[in-house]
C-alpha positions as CSV (number, residue, x, y, z in Angstrom):
1,M,0.0,0.0,0.0
2,F,1.3,3.5,-0.9
3,R,0.4,6.6,1.0
4,F,1.9,10.0,0.1
5,T,1.3,13.7,0.1
6,L,0.8,15.8,-3.0
7,N,3.6,18.2,-2.2
8,L,6.7,16.0,-2.6
9,P,10.2,17.4,-3.2
10,G,11.1,17.1,-6.8
11,M,7.8,15.5,-8.0
12,N,4.2,16.3,-7.7
13,G,2.1,13.6,-5.9
14,F,-0.4,13.6,-8.8
15,E,2.4,12.7,-11.2
16,L,3.6,10.0,-8.8
17,C,0.1,8.5,-8.6
18,R,-0.2,8.5,-12.4
19,R,3.2,6.8,-12.8
20,F,2.3,4.1,-10.2
21,R,-0.9,3.3,-12.2
22,T,1.0,2.9,-15.5
23,E,3.7,0.6,-14.1
24,E,3.0,-3.2,-14.1
25,L,4.7,-3.6,-10.7
26,T,2.6,-1.0,-8.9
27,R,-0.6,-0.9,-11.0
28,R,-2.7,-2.8,-8.5
29,T,-1.1,-1.5,-5.3
30,P,-3.6,0.5,-3.2
31,I,-2.9,4.3,-3.0
32,I,-4.2,6.7,-0.4
33,M,-3.4,10.4,-0.7
34,L,-2.9,12.3,2.5
35,T,-2.6,16.0,1.7
36,A,-3.3,19.6,2.9
37,R,-5.0,20.3,-0.4
38,T,-8.8,20.4,0.3
39,E,-10.1,21.8,-3.0
40,E,-12.7,19.6,-4.7
41,S,-10.8,19.8,-8.0
42,D,-7.7,18.3,-6.2
43,K,-9.7,15.4,-4.8
44,V,-11.3,14.7,-8.1
45,R,-8.0,14.8,-9.9
46,G,-6.3,12.5,-7.4
47,L,-9.1,9.9,-7.6
48,D,-9.3,10.2,-11.4
49,L,-5.5,9.6,-11.6
50,G,-6.0,6.3,-9.7
51,A,-5.9,7.0,-6.0
52,D,-8.1,4.6,-4.1
53,D,-8.8,7.2,-1.4
54,Y,-8.1,10.9,-0.7
55,L,-7.9,12.2,2.9
56,P,-7.3,16.0,3.4
57,K,-5.3,17.1,6.4
58,P,-5.9,17.6,9.2
59,F,-7.5,14.2,9.9
60,H,-8.0,12.1,12.9
61,L,-6.0,8.8,13.2
62,P,-9.2,6.7,13.8
63,E,-10.6,7.9,10.5
64,L,-7.4,7.1,8.6
65,V,-7.4,3.6,10.2
66,A,-11.0,3.1,9.2
67,R,-10.3,4.2,5.6
68,L,-7.3,1.8,5.4
69,R,-9.5,-1.1,6.7
70,A,-12.2,-0.3,4.1
71,L,-9.5,-0.1,1.4
72,V,-8.2,-3.5,2.3
73,R,-11.7,-5.0,2.5
74,R,-12.4,-3.7,-1.1
75,K,-9.2,-5.1,-2.4
76,Q,-9.8,-8.5,-0.7
77,A,-13.3,-8.7,-2.0
78,K,-12.1,-8.5,-5.6
79,A,-10.9,-11.7,-7.3
80,Q,-7.5,-12.8,-6.1
81,D,-4.6,-12.3,-8.4
82,S,-3.1,-15.6,-9.6
83,I,-0.8,-17.1,-12.1
84,T,-1.3,-20.6,-13.5
85,I,1.7,-22.6,-14.9
86,G,0.6,-26.0,-16.0
87,T,-1.0,-27.6,-12.9
88,L,0.6,-25.1,-10.5
89,R,-1.5,-22.1,-9.5
90,I,0.2,-19.3,-7.6
91,V,-2.2,-17.0,-5.6
92,S,-1.2,-13.7,-4.0
93,T,-3.2,-12.4,-1.0
94,V,-2.8,-8.8,0.3
95,F,-3.8,-8.1,3.9
96,L,-3.3,-5.5,6.6
97,E,-2.5,-6.1,10.2
98,M,-3.5,-3.4,12.7
99,R,-0.9,-3.9,15.5
100,P,0.4,-1.1,14.4
101,P,-0.8,-0.9,10.8
102,I,1.6,-3.0,8.7
103,S,0.9,-4.1,5.1
104,S,2.3,-7.3,3.6
105,V,1.9,-9.8,0.8
106,S,1.5,-13.5,1.6
107,P,1.9,-15.8,-1.4
108,S,0.2,-19.2,-1.4
109,L,0.5,-22.2,-3.7
110,T,-2.4,-24.4,-4.9
111,L,-2.1,-27.5,-7.0
112,K,-5.0,-28.2,-9.4
């Protein structure tokens, strides 16, 4: 999961989001924008460029945690990504632990 602000040194956060969505390696990684920009046009632009959520500052930590949980639920509800090679099927599951919030990828193997 990526989270970043829009005012990054050397690169605009909108551009970073766009690049993440065009790269195969990061295309499906959840993105949440945390930013001081509160204009509706900025929110719409961030979401249209591929952010999964947009949270303007200041925000309360419980709201951020709830949004992260909702994002993870949505990602888990979609069909799992998998690769099949012959009779071997490799499935990747993404989950979030909240002790403190840590994201990880847990691969699993299934034989057909």
